[in-house]
Structure formats: structure tokens, C-alpha cells
N, CA, C and O atoms as CSV, one atom per row, in Angstrom:
chain,resi,resn,atom,element,x,y,z
A,1,MET,N,N,27.540,10.724,-7.236
A,1,MET,CA,C,26.618,9.611,-7.125
A,1,MET,C,C,26.126,9.260,-8.520
A,1,MET,O,O,25.765,10.141,-9.300
A,2,SER,N,N,26.113,7.972,-8.829
A,2,SER,CA,C,25.662,7.538,-10.142
A,2,SER,C,C,24.158,7.758,-10.283
A,2,SER,O,O,23.442,7.923,-9.296
A,3,THR,N,N,23.700,7.758,-11.528
A,3,THR,CA,C,22.269,7.921,-11.792
A,3,THR,C,C,21.481,6.783,-11.160
A,3,THR,O,O,20.412,7.010,-10.593
A,4,THR,N,N,21.995,5.566,-11.252
A,4,THR,CA,C,21.313,4.409,-10.664
A,4,THR,C,C,21.195,4.565,-9.154
A,4,THR,O,O,20.131,4.324,-8.583
A,5,ALA,N,N,22.281,4.967,-8.508
A,5,ALA,CA,C,22.258,5.158,-7.056
A,5,ALA,C,C,21.294,6.273,-6.676
A,5,ALA,O,O,20.569,6.160,-5.688
A,6,ALA,N,N,21.285,7.345,-7.454
A,6,ALA,CA,C,20.370,8.460,-7.174
A,6,ALA,C,C,18.927,8.026,-7.338
A,6,ALA,O,O,18.075,8.386,-6.525
A,7,ASN,N,N,18.640,7.257,-8.381
A,7,ASN,CA,C,17.277,6.754,-8.594
A,7,ASN,C,C,16.850,5.833,-7.468
A,7,ASN,O,O,15.714,5.904,-7.001
A,8,HIS,N,N,17.762,4.961,-7.025
A,8,HIS,CA,C,17.452,4.041,-5.927
A,8,HIS,C,C,17.164,4.823,-4.656
A,8,HIS,O,O,16.215,4.520,-3.932
A,9,LYS,N,N,17.989,5.834,-4.388
A,9,LYS,CA,C,17.793,6.654,-3.189
A,9,LYS,C,C,16.448,7.375,-3.258
A,9,LYS,O,O,15.736,7.449,-2.257
A,10,GLN,N,N,16.096,7.907,-4.427
A,10,GLN,CA,C,14.818,8.600,-4.600
A,10,GLN,C,C,13.655,7.625,-4.428
A,10,GLN,O,O,12.655,7.974,-3.800
A,11,SER,N,N,13.763,6.412,-4.970
A,11,SER,CA,C,12.659,5.461,-4.845
A,11,SER,C,C,12.476,5.034,-3.396
A,11,SER,O,O,11.344,4.835,-2.957
A,12,ARG,N,N,13.574,4.888,-2.633
A,12,ARG,CA,C,13.446,4.570,-1.211
A,12,ARG,C,C,12.779,5.716,-0.473
A,12,ARG,O,O,11.934,5.489,0.393
A,13,ARG,N,N,13.150,6.945,-0.808
A,13,ARG,CA,C,12.547,8.112,-0.171
A,13,ARG,C,C,11.064,8.170,-0.511
A,13,ARG,O,O,10.243,8.434,0.368
A,14,SER,N,N,10.704,7.929,-1.769
A,14,SER,CA,C,9.310,7.957,-2.188
A,14,SER,C,C,8.509,6.866,-1.491
A,14,SER,O,O,7.388,7.106,-1.044
A,15,ALA,N,N,9.077,5.673,-1.397
A,15,ALA,CA,C,8.379,4.574,-0.727
A,15,ALA,C,C,8.154,4.891,0.739
A,15,ALA,O,O,7.084,4.609,1.279
A,16,GLY,N,N,9.150,5.473,1.385
A,16,GLY,CA,C,9.003,5.848,2.784
A,16,GLY,C,C,7.935,6.910,2.964
A,16,GLY,O,O,7.140,6.846,3.902
A,17,HIS,N,N,7.913,7.887,2.069
A,17,HIS,CA,C,6.907,8.947,2.128
A,17,HIS,C,C,5.526,8.362,1.883
A,17,HIS,O,O,4.563,8.744,2.549
A,18,TYR,N,N,5.419,7.444,0.940
A,18,TYR,CA,C,4.120,6.822,0.627
A,18,TYR,C,C,3.574,6.080,1.840
A,18,TYR,O,O,2.387,6.200,2.145
A,19,ARG,N,N,4.415,5.312,2.541
A,19,ARG,CA,C,3.960,4.586,3.739
A,19,ARG,C,C,3.453,5.561,4.791
A,19,ARG,O,O,2.422,5.320,5.419
A,20,PHE,N,N,4.176,6.663,4.986
A,20,PHE,CA,C,3.751,7.670,5.950
A,20,PHE,C,C,2.418,8.269,5.521
A,20,PHE,O,O,1.523,8.459,6.344
A,21,TYR,N,N,2.290,8.563,4.234
A,21,TYR,CA,C,1.072,9.159,3.684
A,21,TYR,C,C,-0.133,8.248,3.914
A,21,TYR,O,O,-1.182,8.707,4.366
A,22,ILE,N,N,0.015,6.966,3.606
A,22,ILE,CA,C,-1.087,6.010,3.794
A,22,ILE,C,C,-1.426,5.878,5.273
A,22,ILE,O,O,-2.601,5.864,5.639
A,23,ALA,N,N,-0.415,5.780,6.121
A,23,ALA,CA,C,-0.665,5.665,7.565
A,23,ALA,C,C,-1.401,6.894,8.076
A,23,ALA,O,O,-2.280,6.777,8.930
A,24,GLU,N,N,-1.058,8.058,7.568
A,24,GLU,CA,C,-1.709,9.299,7.984
A,24,GLU,C,C,-3.175,9.327,7.546
A,24,GLU,O,O,-4.041,9.774,8.298
A,25,ILE,N,N,-3.447,8.857,6.346
A,25,ILE,CA,C,-4.832,8.788,5.860
A,25,ILE,C,C,-5.654,7.876,6.764
A,25,ILE,O,O,-6.761,8.233,7.167
A,26,PHE,N,N,-5.119,6.711,7.080
A,26,PHE,CA,C,-5.840,5.780,7.956
A,26,PHE,C,C,-6.050,6.383,9.342
A,26,PHE,O,O,-7.121,6.229,9.927
A,27,ARG,N,N,-5.050,7.058,9.862
A,27,ARG,CA,C,-5.138,7.629,11.206
A,27,ARG,C,C,-6.221,8.700,11.289
A,27,ARG,O,O,-6.917,8.804,12.299
A,28,LYS,N,N,-6.364,9.490,10.239
A,28,LYS,CA,C,-7.307,10.612,10.254
A,28,LYS,C,C,-8.719,10.241,9.793
A,28,LYS,O,O,-9.644,11.037,9.953
A,29,SER,N,N,-8.893,9.065,9.235
A,29,SER,CA,C,-10.175,8.720,8.641
A,29,SER,C,C,-11.242,8.391,9.679
A,29,SER,O,O,-11.018,7.604,10.599
A,30,ALA,N,N,-12.399,9.008,9.508
A,30,ALA,CA,C,-13.546,8.705,10.368
A,30,ALA,C,C,-14.305,7.499,9.825
A,30,ALA,O,O,-15.132,6.916,10.527
A,31,ARG,N,N,-14.031,7.131,8.598
A,31,ARG,CA,C,-14.724,6.011,7.955
A,31,ARG,C,C,-13.707,4.937,7.553
A,31,ARG,O,O,-13.572,4.594,6.378
A,32,LEU,N,N,-13.015,4.432,8.533
A,32,LEU,CA,C,-11.891,3.522,8.321
A,32,LEU,C,C,-12.273,2.262,7.553
A,32,LEU,O,O,-11.562,1.879,6.623
A,33,ALA,N,N,-13.372,1.611,7.914
A,33,ALA,CA,C,-13.777,0.367,7.242
A,33,ALA,C,C,-14.079,0.622,5.763
A,33,ALA,O,O,-13.688,-0.169,4.905
A,34,GLU,N,N,-14.759,1.701,5.471
A,34,GLU,CA,C,-15.079,2.040,4.085
A,34,GLU,C,C,-13.809,2.357,3.294
A,34,GLU,O,O,-13.656,1.923,2.152
A,35,LEU,N,N,-12.916,3.104,3.902
A,35,LEU,CA,C,-11.652,3.442,3.275
A,35,LEU,C,C,-10.865,2.182,2.950
A,35,LEU,O,O,-10.307,2.057,1.860
A,36,ARG,N,N,-10.821,1.257,3.887
A,36,ARG,CA,C,-10.094,0.008,3.661
A,36,ARG,C,C,-10.693,-0.769,2.488
A,36,ARG,O,O,-9.957,-1.306,1.659
A,37,ARG,N,N,-12.022,-0.829,2.415
A,37,ARG,CA,C,-12.683,-1.527,1.299
A,37,ARG,C,C,-12.348,-0.852,-0.031
A,37,ARG,O,O,-12.121,-1.531,-1.032
A,38,GLU,N,N,-12.317,0.480,-0.044
A,38,GLU,CA,C,-11.989,1.214,-1.268
A,38,GLU,C,C,-10.555,0.946,-1.714
A,38,GLU,O,O,-10.297,0.735,-2.899
A,39,LEU,N,N,-9.628,0.953,-0.767
A,39,LEU,CA,C,-8.230,0.661,-1.104
A,39,LEU,C,C,-8.065,-0.779,-1.566
A,39,LEU,O,O,-7.329,-1.046,-2.516
A,40,ASP,N,N,-8.737,-1.699,-0.907
A,40,ASP,CA,C,-8.675,-3.105,-1.320
A,40,ASP,C,C,-9.190,-3.270,-2.745
A,40,ASP,O,O,-8.598,-4.006,-3.535
A,41,ALA,N,N,-10.288,-2.593,-3.081
A,41,ALA,CA,C,-10.888,-2.701,-4.410
A,41,ALA,C,C,-9.971,-2.179,-5.509
A,41,ALA,O,O,-10.100,-2.595,-6.660
A,42,ARG,N,N,-9.053,-1.282,-5.184
A,42,ARG,CA,C,-8.120,-0.737,-6.178
A,42,ARG,C,C,-6.966,-1.674,-6.485
A,42,ARG,O,O,-6.248,-1.464,-7.462
A,43,GLN,N,N,-6.775,-2.694,-5.677
A,43,GLN,CA,C,-5.647,-3.609,-5.848
A,43,GLN,C,C,-5.991,-4.701,-6.849
A,43,GLN,O,O,-7.149,-5.103,-6.959
A,44,ALA,N,N,-5.006,-5.173,-7.567
A,44,ALA,CA,C,-5.218,-6.230,-8.560
A,44,ALA,C,C,-5.774,-7.508,-7.929
A,44,ALA,O,O,-6.536,-8.236,-8.565
A,45,MET,N,N,-5.395,-7.776,-6.691
A,45,MET,CA,C,-5.866,-8.987,-6.004
A,45,MET,C,C,-7.016,-8.678,-5.041
A,45,MET,O,O,-7.379,-9.512,-4.211
A,46,ASN,N,N,-7.581,-7.485,-5.156
A,46,ASN,CA,C,-8.706,-7.037,-4.331
A,46,ASN,C,C,-8.417,-7.022,-2.842
A,46,ASN,O,O,-9.321,-7.190,-2.023
A,47,ARG,N,N,-7.152,-6.821,-2.494
A,47,ARG,CA,C,-6.770,-6.668,-1.090
A,47,ARG,C,C,-5.384,-6.059,-1.037
A,47,ARG,O,O,-4.613,-6.147,-1.993
A,48,MET,N,N,-5.079,-5.444,0.084
A,48,MET,CA,C,-3.746,-4.898,0.310
A,48,MET,C,C,-2.808,-6.050,0.662
A,48,MET,O,O,-3.235,-7.072,1.197
A,49,GLY,N,N,-1.554,-5.873,0.360
A,49,GLY,CA,C,-0.568,-6.878,0.731
A,49,GLY,C,C,-0.340,-6.904,2.236
A,49,GLY,O,O,-0.476,-5.892,2.923
A,50,LYS,N,N,0.004,-8.068,2.720
A,50,LYS,CA,C,0.296,-8.235,4.148
A,50,LYS,C,C,1.806,-8.080,4.362
A,50,LYS,O,O,2.593,-8.460,3.495
A,51,PRO,N,N,2.208,-7.535,5.493
A,51,PRO,CA,C,3.646,-7.393,5.762
A,51,PRO,C,C,4.410,-8.708,5.610
A,51,PRO,O,O,5.537,-8.720,5.115
A,52,ALA,N,N,3.802,-9.807,6.033
A,52,ALA,CA,C,4.480,-11.108,5.932
A,52,ALA,C,C,4.717,-11.500,4.476
A,52,ALA,O,O,5.707,-12.165,4.169
A,53,GLU,N,N,3.821,-11.095,3.579
A,53,GLU,CA,C,3.993,-11.417,2.160
A,53,GLU,C,C,5.188,-10.670,1.581
A,53,GLU,O,O,5.918,-11.215,0.753
A,54,ILE,N,N,5.388,-9.456,1.999
A,54,ILE,CA,C,6.545,-8.683,1.552
A,54,ILE,C,C,7.815,-9.269,2.171
A,54,ILE,O,O,8.831,-9.422,1.493
A,55,ALA,N,N,7.747,-9.592,3.449
A,55,ALA,CA,C,8.904,-10.162,4.145
A,55,ALA,C,C,9.323,-11.487,3.520
A,55,ALA,O,O,10.515,-11.788,3.455
A,56,ASN,N,N,8.365,-12.279,3.060
A,56,ASN,CA,C,8.695,-13.570,2.445
A,56,ASN,C,C,9.552,-13.414,1.197
A,56,ASN,O,O,10.382,-14.274,0.906
A,57,ALA,N,N,9.360,-12.325,0.455
A,57,ALA,CA,C,10.208,-12.068,-0.717
A,57,ALA,C,C,11.653,-11.842,-0.285
A,57,ALA,O,O,12.581,-12.344,-0.920
A,58,PHE,N,N,11.842,-11.090,0.791
A,58,PHE,CA,C,13.192,-10.860,1.308
A,58,PHE,C,C,13.795,-12.158,1.837
A,58,PHE,O,O,14.976,-12.430,1.624
A,59,LEU,N,N,12.990,-12.952,2.519
A,59,LEU,CA,C,13.483,-14.233,3.041
A,59,LEU,C,C,13.914,-15.153,1.905
A,59,LEU,O,O,14.922,-15.853,2.012
A,60,PHE,N,N,13.144,-15.149,0.810
A,60,PHE,CA,C,13.517,-15.955,-0.353
A,60,PHE,C,C,14.889,-15.538,-0.869
A,60,PHE,O,O,15.736,-16.387,-1.148
A,61,LEU,N,N,15.109,-14.240,-0.996
A,61,LEU,CA,C,16.390,-13.761,-1.508
A,61,LEU,C,C,17.546,-14.081,-0.573
A,61,LEU,O,O,18.689,-14.198,-1.014
A,62,ALA,N,N,17.259,-14.221,0.704
A,62,ALA,CA,C,18.301,-14.496,1.698
A,62,ALA,C,C,18.567,-15.990,1.877
A,62,ALA,O,O,19.525,-16.364,2.552
A,63,CYS,N,N,17.740,-16.846,1.287
A,63,CYS,CA,C,17.906,-18.286,1.527
A,63,CYS,C,C,18.621,-18.975,0.361
A,63,CYS,O,O,18.793,-18.397,-0.712
A,64,ASP,N,N,19.026,-20.206,0.596
A,64,ASP,CA,C,19.756,-20.975,-0.413
A,64,ASP,C,C,18.926,-21.259,-1.666
A,64,ASP,O,O,19.489,-21.442,-2.745
A,65,GLU,N,N,17.602,-21.298,-1.540
A,65,GLU,CA,C,16.749,-21.577,-2.698
A,65,GLU,C,C,16.847,-20.497,-3.774
A,65,GLU,O,O,16.465,-20.736,-4.919
A,66,SER,N,N,17.347,-19.330,-3.430
A,66,SER,CA,C,17.483,-18.256,-4.415
A,66,SER,C,C,18.902,-18.165,-4.979
A,66,SER,O,O,19.254,-17.158,-5.594
A,67,SER,N,N,19.709,-19.186,-4.782
A,67,SER,CA,C,21.121,-19.120,-5.177
A,67,SER,C,C,21.322,-18.931,-6.683
A,67,SER,O,O,22.370,-18.431,-7.091
A,68,PHE,N,N,20.368,-19.307,-7.509
A,68,PHE,CA,C,20.497,-19.157,-8.958
A,68,PHE,C,C,19.791,-17.893,-9.453
A,68,PHE,O,O,19.776,-17.627,-10.655
A,69,TYR,N,N,19.226,-17.138,-8.568
A,69,TYR,CA,C,18.491,-15.912,-8.883
A,69,TYR,C,C,19.463,-14.748,-8.827
A,69,TYR,O,O,19.920,-14.371,-7.748
A,70,THR,N,N,19.787,-14.170,-9.990
A,70,THR,CA,C,20.764,-13.079,-10.025
A,70,THR,C,C,20.318,-11.960,-10.953
A,70,THR,O,O,19.631,-12.195,-11.947
A,71,ALA,N,N,20.714,-10.755,-10.618
A,71,ALA,CA,C,20.591,-9.580,-11.488
A,71,ALA,C,C,19.197,-9.367,-12.056
A,71,ALA,O,O,19.053,-8.972,-13.213
A,72,SER,N,N,18.196,-9.616,-11.275
A,72,SER,CA,C,16.820,-9.386,-11.705
A,72,SER,C,C,16.074,-8.622,-10.630
A,72,SER,O,O,16.525,-8.513,-9.490
A,73,MET,N,N,14.925,-8.096,-11.019
A,73,MET,CA,C,14.086,-7.401,-10.056
A,73,MET,C,C,12.981,-8.355,-9.597
A,73,MET,O,O,12.322,-9.000,-10.412
A,74,LEU,N,N,12.796,-8.428,-8.321
A,74,LEU,CA,C,11.725,-9.241,-7.749
A,74,LEU,C,C,10.601,-8.276,-7.376
A,74,LEU,O,O,10.722,-7.524,-6.409
A,75,THR,N,N,9.535,-8.295,-8.124
A,75,THR,CA,C,8.425,-7.375,-7.904
A,75,THR,C,C,7.381,-8.055,-7.023
A,75,THR,O,O,6.870,-9.125,-7.354
A,76,VAL,N,N,7.079,-7.423,-5.917
A,76,VAL,CA,C,6.091,-7.946,-4.963
A,76,VAL,C,C,5.021,-6.873,-4.821
A,76,VAL,O,O,5.067,-6.048,-3.908
A,77,ASP,N,N,4.055,-6.896,-5.739
A,77,ASP,CA,C,3.046,-5.831,-5.750
A,77,ASP,C,C,1.635,-6.358,-5.960
A,77,ASP,O,O,0.732,-5.593,-6.299
A,78,GLY,N,N,1.437,-7.644,-5.765
A,78,GLY,CA,C,0.091,-8.204,-5.902
A,78,GLY,C,C,-0.483,-8.112,-7.309
A,78,GLY,O,O,-1.701,-8.152,-7.481
A,79,GLY,N,N,0.361,-7.991,-8.300
A,79,GLY,CA,C,-0.085,-7.955,-9.682
A,79,GLY,C,C,-0.342,-6.565,-10.252
A,79,GLY,O,O,-0.818,-6.443,-11.380
A,80,MET,N,N,-0.035,-5.521,-9.495
A,80,MET,CA,C,-0.310,-4.161,-9.967
A,80,MET,C,C,0.437,-3.829,-11.250
A,80,MET,O,O,-0.124,-3.161,-12.119
A,81,THR,N,N,1.674,-4.268,-11.399
A,81,THR,CA,C,2.426,-3.939,-12.612
A,81,THR,C,C,2.004,-4.805,-13.788
A,81,THR,O,O,2.335,-4.488,-14.931
A,82,ALA,N,N,1.282,-5.889,-13.538
A,82,ALA,CA,C,0.830,-6.770,-14.613
A,82,ALA,C,C,-0.454,-6.275,-15.265
A,82,ALA,O,O,-0.819,-6.742,-16.343
A,83,GLU,N,N,-1.135,-5.345,-14.630
A,83,GLU,CA,C,-2.395,-4.857,-15.190
A,83,GLU,C,C,-2.171,-3.980,-16.383
A,83,GLU,O,O,-3.131,-3.486,-16.975
């Protein structure tokens, strides 16, 4: 397996683990509203991303409007990497 493929596989595994980790924190929290406010405050846009916002990035890549978009990374993180 190439280094790139191994890195991609590791990042998918990490992302999957992170989603499970966050879901577990929310499930166990007795102070859910406060926790949500704290997580929102840590985001560059002061809120967590919505599933539809992430899905829209995939839809863009799948549609004809992205036909000139090649060999680049599309970052959908609400500005976290720009900070």
C-alpha cells in the first residue's frame, strides 16, 4: 500500500473514531445544552457544521458545475483551518 493510500485510510479511520467519540460524549452528558454551547464556541463560525452543509460539498463535486475542479482538496470545516 502506498504512503498516500495508508494516510487516507488512517484519516478515514480517525474521522470515524472522532464521530463515535463525539456521539458518545453527547450521549453520556448530563449537561447537554451547556456542552453544545461550549463546542459551538470552539468553532470558527461559532457553531457546529450541519450534515447538509457537508453533504452539499459532495453534491458540488458530483455535479456538472465542478467539471473544472481537479486535483485539489475541498476543505469543509467552517474555517477551522483558516484560523
